[in-house]
C-alpha positions as CSV (number, residue, x, y, z in Angstrom):
1,X,92.0,84.9,73.6
2,X,95.2,84.4,71.7
3,X,98.2,83.0,73.7
4,X,101.8,84.0,72.6
5,X,105.0,82.4,73.9
6,X,107.4,84.8,72.1
7,X,107.5,88.6,72.0
8,X,108.2,88.6,68.2
9,X,104.9,86.9,67.4
10,X,102.9,89.2,69.8
11,X,104.5,92.3,68.3
12,X,103.6,91.3,64.8
13,X,100.0,90.8,65.9
14,X,99.8,94.2,67.7
15,X,101.5,96.1,64.9
16,X,98.6,95.1,62.6
17,X,96.1,96.5,65.1
18,X,98.0,99.7,65.4
19,X,97.7,100.2,61.6
20,X,94.0,100.5,62.3
21,X,94.6,103.1,65.1
22,X,93.6,100.6,67.8
23,X,94.8,101.3,71.4
24,X,96.5,98.7,73.5
25,X,96.3,98.2,77.3
26,X,98.8,96.0,79.2
27,X,98.6,94.3,82.5
28,X,102.0,92.8,83.6
29,X,101.6,90.0,86.1
30,X,103.4,87.1,87.6
31,X,100.3,84.8,87.4
32,X,98.4,83.1,90.2
33,X,95.7,85.5,89.2
34,X,92.9,86.7,91.4
35,X,90.0,89.2,91.3
36,X,92.4,92.1,91.8
37,X,94.2,91.2,88.5
38,X,90.9,90.8,86.8
39,X,89.8,94.3,87.9
40,X,92.9,95.6,86.0
41,X,91.7,93.7,82.9
42,X,88.3,95.4,83.3
43,X,89.9,98.9,83.7
44,X,91.8,98.3,80.5
45,X,88.8,97.1,78.5
46,X,86.9,100.2,79.4
47,X,89.5,102.6,77.9
48,X,91.5,100.5,75.4
49,X,90.5,98.7,72.2
50,X,92.6,95.6,73.0
51,X,94.0,94.2,76.3
52,X,97.2,92.2,76.7
53,X,98.0,90.4,80.0
54,X,101.5,89.0,80.5
55,X,102.3,86.2,82.9
56,X,106.0,85.9,83.8
57,X,107.5,85.0,87.2
58,X,110.5,87.3,86.9
59,X,113.6,85.8,88.6
60,X,115.5,89.0,88.8
61,X,113.2,90.7,91.2
62,X,113.4,87.9,93.8
63,X,116.1,88.5,96.5
64,X,115.5,85.0,97.9
65,X,115.8,81.8,95.9
66,X,113.3,80.0,98.2
67,X,110.8,82.7,97.7
68,X,111.1,82.4,93.9
69,X,110.6,78.6,94.2
70,X,107.6,78.9,96.4
71,X,105.8,81.6,94.4
72,X,102.4,80.1,93.4
73,X,101.9,78.9,89.8
74,X,98.4,78.3,88.5
75,X,98.7,78.6,84.7
76,X,95.6,76.6,83.7
77,X,93.4,78.6,86.1
78,X,94.9,81.8,85.0
79,X,94.1,81.2,81.4
80,X,90.5,80.3,82.3
81,X,90.1,83.5,84.4
82,X,91.5,85.7,81.6
83,X,89.3,84.1,78.9
84,X,86.2,84.6,81.1
85,X,87.2,88.2,81.7
86,X,87.5,88.9,78.0
87,X,91.2,89.5,77.8
88,X,92.3,89.6,74.1
89,X,96.0,88.4,74.3
90,X,98.1,86.5,76.8
91,X,101.9,86.6,76.7
92,X,103.5,83.7,78.6
93,X,107.2,83.8,77.8
94,X,110.1,81.6,79.0
95,X,113.0,83.2,80.7
96,X,115.1,83.1,77.6
97,X,112.5,85.0,75.6
98,X,112.6,87.9,78.1
99,X,116.3,87.8,78.9
100,X,118.7,87.1,76.1
101,X,122.2,85.8,76.9
102,X,124.5,88.3,78.5
103,X,121.6,90.6,79.3
104,X,122.7,93.5,81.4
105,X,120.6,96.5,82.3
106,X,120.5,98.5,85.5
107,X,118.3,101.4,86.7
108,X,118.8,104.0,89.4
109,X,115.5,104.8,91.2
110,X,117.3,107.1,93.7
111,X,115.4,107.5,97.0
112,X,112.8,104.9,96.1
113,X,115.6,102.2,96.1
114,X,116.6,103.1,99.7
115,X,113.3,102.9,101.6
116,X,110.6,100.5,102.5
117,X,110.6,97.7,99.8
118,X,113.9,99.0,98.5
119,X,115.5,98.7,101.8
120,X,114.0,95.4,102.7
121,X,114.6,93.8,99.3
122,X,117.9,95.1,97.8
123,X,118.0,94.8,94.1
124,X,114.2,94.1,93.9
125,X,113.3,97.2,92.0
126,X,116.1,96.9,89.5
127,X,114.7,93.5,88.7
128,X,111.2,95.1,88.3
129,X,112.7,97.7,86.1
130,X,114.4,95.1,83.9
131,X,111.3,93.1,83.1
132,X,108.9,96.0,82.9
133,X,111.2,97.9,80.5
134,X,111.4,94.9,78.2
135,X,107.6,94.5,78.3
136,X,106.8,98.2,77.7
137,X,109.4,98.6,75.0
138,X,108.4,95.4,73.3
139,X,104.6,95.6,73.5
140,X,104.4,99.4,73.3
141,X,101.0,99.7,75.0
142,X,99.2,103.0,75.2
143,X,98.4,102.4,78.8
144,X,99.7,99.9,81.4
145,X,97.7,99.1,84.5
146,X,99.1,98.3,88.0
147,X,97.4,97.6,91.3
148,X,98.1,100.2,94.0
149,X,98.7,97.6,96.7
150,X,102.2,97.7,95.3
151,X,102.2,101.5,95.8
152,X,106.0,101.9,95.8
153,X,106.3,99.7,92.7
154,X,103.9,101.9,90.8
155,X,106.1,104.9,91.6
156,X,109.2,103.0,90.4
157,X,107.4,102.1,87.1
158,X,106.4,105.8,86.6
159,X,110.1,106.7,87.2
160,X,111.1,104.0,84.7
161,X,108.8,105.4,82.0
162,X,110.2,108.9,82.5
163,X,113.8,107.7,82.4
164,X,113.2,105.8,79.1
165,X,111.0,108.6,77.6
166,X,108.3,106.1,76.8
167,X,104.9,107.5,75.6
168,X,103.0,105.2,77.9
169,X,100.5,106.2,80.6
170,X,100.9,104.2,83.8
171,X,97.5,103.8,85.5
172,X,97.3,103.0,89.2
173,X,94.1,101.1,90.1
174,X,92.5,100.8,93.5
175,X,93.3,97.9,95.9
176,X,90.7,95.1,95.8
177,X,90.1,93.4,99.2
178,X,88.7,90.1,100.4
179,X,85.5,90.2,102.4
180,X,87.5,90.5,105.7
181,X,89.5,93.4,104.3
182,X,92.8,91.6,103.5
183,X,94.3,93.0,100.3
184,X,94.1,90.6,97.4
185,X,97.5,89.1,96.6
186,X,98.8,86.0,94.9
187,X,100.9,85.3,98.0
188,X,97.6,84.8,100.0
189,X,97.4,81.4,98.4
190,X,100.6,80.4,100.3
191,X,98.9,81.0,103.7
192,X,97.7,78.0,105.7
193,X,94.1,78.3,107.1
194,X,95.4,79.5,110.5
195,X,97.8,82.0,108.9
196,X,95.0,83.3,106.7
197,X,93.0,84.1,109.8
198,X,96.1,85.8,111.3
199,X,96.6,87.8,108.1
200,X,93.1,89.2,108.3
201,X,94.3,91.3,111.2
202,X,96.5,93.4,109.0
203,X,93.8,95.7,107.5
204,X,92.3,96.2,111.0
205,X,95.7,97.1,112.3
206,X,96.2,99.6,109.5
207,X,92.8,101.2,110.0
208,X,93.2,101.6,113.7
209,X,96.8,103.0,113.3
210,X,95.5,105.6,110.9
211,X,93.0,106.7,113.5
212,X,95.8,107.0,116.1
213,X,97.9,109.0,113.6
214,X,95.1,111.6,113.3
215,X,94.4,111.7,117.1
216,X,97.8,111.3,118.7
217,X,100.4,111.4,116.0
218,X,102.7,109.1,114.0
219,X,105.0,108.2,116.8
220,X,102.1,106.8,118.9
221,X,100.7,104.9,115.8
222,X,104.1,103.3,115.2
223,X,104.3,102.2,118.8
224,X,100.8,100.8,118.6
225,X,101.7,98.8,115.5
226,X,105.0,97.4,116.9
227,X,103.4,96.4,120.2
228,X,100.3,94.9,118.6
229,X,102.2,92.8,116.0
230,X,104.6,91.6,118.7
231,X,101.7,90.0,120.5
232,X,100.2,88.3,117.4
233,X,101.4,84.7,117.0
234,X,103.2,83.9,113.8
235,X,103.3,87.5,112.6
236,X,106.5,89.6,112.4
237,X,106.7,93.2,111.5
238,X,109.1,94.2,108.7
239,X,108.2,97.9,108.6
240,X,105.4,100.4,109.3
241,X,105.9,103.9,108.0
242,X,103.8,107.0,107.3
243,X,105.0,108.8,104.1
244,X,104.3,111.6,101.8
245,X,101.9,110.1,99.3
246,X,103.7,111.8,96.3
247,X,107.3,111.2,97.2
248,X,107.3,108.4,99.9
249,X,109.5,110.7,102.1
250,X,109.0,109.4,105.6
251,X,106.9,111.7,107.8
252,X,107.4,112.4,111.5
253,X,104.4,114.6,112.0
254,X,100.8,114.7,110.9
255,X,99.0,116.5,109.3
256,X,101.6,117.2,106.7
257,X,101.4,119.8,103.9
258,X,100.9,117.0,101.3
259,X,98.7,113.9,101.3
260,X,100.0,111.1,103.4
261,X,99.9,107.3,103.3
262,X,100.7,104.6,105.8
263,X,102.5,101.5,104.5
264,X,103.2,98.1,106.1
265,X,105.0,94.9,105.4
266,X,104.6,91.9,107.7
267,X,105.6,88.2,107.7
268,X,102.8,85.8,108.5
269,X,104.7,82.6,108.9
270,X,107.0,82.6,105.9
271,X,104.7,84.6,103.7
272,X,105.5,88.3,103.3
273,X,102.5,90.6,102.9
274,X,102.2,94.3,102.1
275,X,99.4,96.9,102.4
276,X,98.8,100.6,102.4
277,X,96.1,103.0,103.4
278,X,95.7,106.6,102.5
279,X,95.2,109.1,105.3
């Protein structure tokens, strides 16, 4: 695996491959890699000739300075995991390589900016748009792979690609889960042992809520989630919503005319976790 610190060097290497009609897959990450990330590498390897993984903790998508500071950093382990997985190229830039001086770029994601993650983390998706646009325009992959745990983010990235008219396919890959059902996340590493046990209740909560949605409706399911979380020590609910799976428009009734998805965000201690489950 070749490791690049600057986009210019990586672009030179990839341009040579494109001369040979080779296809490129990209997995953008913020590091602290786990099996969920590696599954994205594997998806890319199946359909692309070469795979690029980027590791960059993007400061513009953090709305809390403490959260940015606390975000887990495991570069040596990350490199080991990527080499074992057969990743071809790793891009590990510094902030100044991504964001030149006086960088200014904003995006309008409309409704997606006003709900769920957009409402809870103002400015977050513009930060995502900034870094992803730079990576996609610079690396020019044929396909880019994202985990569907960040369901709303995938929709934002697809909107970004459409706005910029980029000839890139955004591939949403299934959530990978731990043995107890907890969605794999880099933030799981920040949980204490007791908090990790508490967090394992999230997928159970979601599964039961979806059963209630089908049997008694969305209003009853939301009441169940709110009441249950209020009784779990060290867990606080940010939101639980049932939405149209295509638009993320909030639903009041089920079944709906289009596929639906339930989405949740909770704090376990100081660690914020998200998850979703298709209905």
